[in-house]
Residue, then its C-alpha position, 0 to 999 in steps of 0.5 A: m533847852k536854850r543854849r546860852h550865848t557866851v560873849p567872848p572876852e575881847n567882845l566884853e572889853l570892846m563893849e566896855e570901851i564903847d561905854r567909856t567912849k559914850n561917856k566921853i562924848e556925853s562929857a564933852r557935850n556937857h562941857f561944850e554947853q557950859v563954856v563961853d570962852p572961844t578957845l574952850i569951845d573949840c577944844y570941846i568941839y574937837e574933843l567931841k568930834a574925836a570921841q564920836l569918830r572913836y565911837q564909830f570905829l569901835l562900833r564897826r569893830f564890834k560888828l565885825l567881831e559879832e559876825l565871826 
């Protein structure tokens, strides 16, 4: 009989945050591709970079929790 692997609540919350961050990355990328104003281009570059860095942080944190 296979034992079911249950995901701890903190991992579920982290997975949801990872999904939200992926959506922010996609949103910033879409906005970046649509704008022509140089100020908005800069804005979305920073927004995209910030979301990507957060995504990397969350993935590292998730991997650490999975190892426990």
